[in-house]
N, C-alpha and C positions, 0 to 999 in steps of 0.2 A: 504494500500500500504506500501511497504518497500522500502526505498531509500538507495542506496549505499553511503558510506562515502566519500564526495568530498575531504577530507583531505588525503586520501591514494593516492599513486602515480598513479595507473591505473585509478581510478575514476576521479582524477583531470585532467589527460590528456584526458580521454574520453569525459568529459564534456566541457573542455575549449580549448583543443588542437587538436581535431580530425578534419577530413575534413568537418564535418557537424556543426562545432562550430563557424563559423566566426561571425555570428550575435550575438551569445551569448558572445563571447569574446569582440566584439566592445562595447556592453552594459556594460559589467563588467569593462573594462578599463576606459570608460567614467565616470562611477560611482566613481571609486576609485582614479583615477588620475586627472580627470577634473571636479569634483564636480557635476556630472550628466549632464553636458553640452554636446551636440552632437559634440564635437570637432573632434573625429575620425569618419569618414564616411565610410572608407574602410580600409582593411588591408589584408596582406597575412600571413597565418600561415605557419611557416617554419617547415618542416619535420612533417607533421600531421599524424604520425604513433603512434599507441599505444605501450607502453613499452613491451618488450618481457617477457615471463614467465621465471622468474629467480629461479633457484634451491635454491640459498642462500638468496633470497629476500634482496639484499644488498641495495636497494634504500629506503631511508627515506625522500628523497626530489626528485623533478623532475622539470626541466625547461620546460615551454612552451614558444616558441619564435615566435614573429610576427614582420612583417615589415609594417610600416604605409605608406600612400601614399607619404609623403614627404621624405621617406627613413629612418625615425627614427626607431631604433630597440628597441623592448620592450622584456625584459626577465621577465617572471612571474614564481615565485617559491613558492611552498608550503613547509614549513619546520615544521615538527612535533617535533623533538628532539632538545633541546638546547645543541648542541655539542660545543666542545672547539673551540674558535676563529671563531665562525660563522659569526660575524660581519665583520671580515677581509675577509672571503670567499665571502661574498656578494660584497664587494668592489672590490676584485680581479676578480670575474666573470664579473662584469660590465666593469672594465678596460680592461680585456682580450677581451671581445666582441667588445669594442671600437677600440682597437688596431688591431684586426684581420680582420677589414674591408679592410685594404690595402694590395694589393699585392706588390711584390718587385718593387721599383722605382716609385710607385704611390705617388702623392702629398697629403699633409695633407688636402688640400681644399676638398678632396673627402670624408672626414670623416663626418659621420652623427651622430646626438645625440643618446644616449643610455639611456633608462629608465629601471631601475631595480625595479620591483614591487615584494616585498617579503611579503608573508602572513605567520605569525608564530602562532603556537599553544602554545606559551609561551610568557612571557613578556620580551621585549628587553630593554625597557627604563622605569625602575620602578619609576623614579622620575617624570615622565610625565603621567597625567591622560588621555591624548588623545589616541584614538585607531588607528588613522591614523597620521603618521609623514612623513614629506618630507624634504630631505636634498639636498642642492645645494651648489656650491662654492660661498662664499661671502667674501668681504673684512672685516677683523676683527673689525676695529674701526668704519668705516662709514656704514657698513652693506649693501653696494651695491653689486649687482651680477656681477660675473666675466663675461666679454664680451663673451667669448667662453664657455658658461656654458653647456657643452655637456653631462655631467654625472648627472643623476637625480635619487636619491634613495628614494623610497616610501615604507614605512613599514605599514602593517596592523597587529595589535596584537589582535588576537581573544579573549584571556581571558579578555581584558579590555572592550569588547563589552557586555553589560549586558541588552540591551533593549529587552522587550517582544514583541509579535506580535502586540499588540495594540499600541505600541510606535513607530513602524516603520514609518518614515516620508520620508526620502530621498531614492533615488535609491541605494546609498551606504549602507544605513541601511539594505535594503532588500537583497542585495547581501551578505553582511557580515553575516546576519542572516541565509541565505541559507548555507554558508560555515560552520558555527558553528553548526547548528541544523538540517540539512537535514536528518542525519542518525537517529535521534530520532523521526522524524515526521511520521505520518501515512496518511496524506493527504496534499494537497497543500493549504497553508493559502490563504484566499480570497484576502487579501490585496496585495498578491504577484502574484496571478494567472492572474491578469489583465495585467501584463507586459509580452508581447509575449516571450521575450528572457528568462526570468526566468521560465515561463511556460515550454518552451522547455528544459531548463536545468533540471527541475524536471522530464520531460518526459524521457530524456536520463538517468537520475539517477534512474529511476524506475527499481528495481531489477527484476521484472517480465519479462522485455525485454531482460534479459541476459540469456545466456546458463548456464546449470548446472556447466559446467567446469569453466566459468567465475566467477560465484558466489563462487565456492570453492577456486579459486585463490585469489579473493578479500578477503575472510575470512582469508586466510593464511597471506596475506599481513597485514591486520588489526591486527591480533593476534601477528604478529612479532613486530609491533610498540608498542602494549600494553606490550609485554614482555620486550622490551628494556626500556620503561618508568618505568616499575616495578623494573627492575634491577637497574636502576639509583637511584630511591627513596630508595630502600632497602640498597644500598651501602652507600648512604648519611646518612641514619638513623643509620646504624650499625657503621659507622665511628664516628658519633657524640657520640653515646652511649659508644663506646669503649674509646674515648678520655675523656669523662666525668668520666668514671670509673677509668681510669689511673690517671686522675688529682686528684680525690678524695683520692686515695691511697697515692699519693705524698703529698696531703694536710694534712694528718694525721701527717706527720713529719714537714712540712713547714708552716702549717696553713691552716685551712679548706677553708677560703675565697679565699686565693691565689691559692690553689690547684684547686678549682672548676673553677676559671677563666682560669687557664692554661689548664685545661681539656677541657673546651669548645673550646678554641682556637685550641688545638691539635685535637679535634674532627672534627672541621671544615676542617683542613688541611687533616686529614685522610679521611674524607668523600669525599673531592674533588678527592683525589687519587683513592679511591675505585670506585668513579663514572667513572673516566677515564678507570680504569681496566675493569669495567663492560661493558662499551661500546666496548672496544677493544675485549673482549671475544666474543661479538656478531658479530664482524666483521671479526674474524679470517678466517672463511670459504669463505669470499667474497673478501677480499682485501689483498694486499701484506703488508709486515711489514712496509716499508717506508711510504706507504699511511696511514696506521692505525696510525702510530706515528704522522704524520702531522695532522690528523683529531683530535686525542685525546690529543695531547700535551705530550704523553709519549715518552720515548726514544726508539730507535729501539731495544736496548738490552732488555728493559722491555717487548716489544711485542714478541721478540724471546723467552724469558723465558716463557711467557704465552703459546706460541705455543708448547713449549716443555712439558708443564704441561698438555696440553689438549689431 
């Protein structure tokens, strides 16, 4: 068997956010948010439609939204690329979802909690070894939780999860293993197949059940992501190499040791800028200048110059 990659937008939405995904999503959320406890018994998937076929393939992330029985809103996002200010975007989207619950003249008492579950294919918190992190509002000195603690940010960092099939113990382990490794599997692991919701997730992810057009569209989306990742890595590497080279040349006059140090620092800075430019080039055909500038951290003028060069 061949399974589609759940980290791509279409596959992620198809598995977790379509009309047939309710039981799968309940199990997934209970595993990652509530430590496998059956806290969520029912939910409503909001807008359970698959993403449209996009000519420019502009989406590298996609939200799945659900409403729990008590009115709590859950945003689930899969993010593949580590773009500029991504952490701020997570907080912004959670705050926006919280605020947009109210219509004009409605009271604050009607606001319901928002949980933002973010799965990343990169490390967000390099100083922490944990692959699941949870953030809430707490008092700084006494560490007690804010009484109206209505915003809850949960992060799952896939690169930090290194367990093999024989090491999978918890429901969270098995779901994270599915997210990270489904694309490379040829059969459903026995330790996971006994869980009905994971079995059904593999069933939905079975490429044999897709039309040829769906498979081709998925391949294009996946290749688009790989191309962007490659462009970022290449830009960073070239920036570092260029900076080191420049630094060494300066070091001939000012001292080899000092020059290499300056070169590495210049390389890092140059690499960051090249990374932003590489991402911006990929987005020129999909977004306007202001949005690209906001996403990448470049100036609108920089984006306009790129558009003029292309």
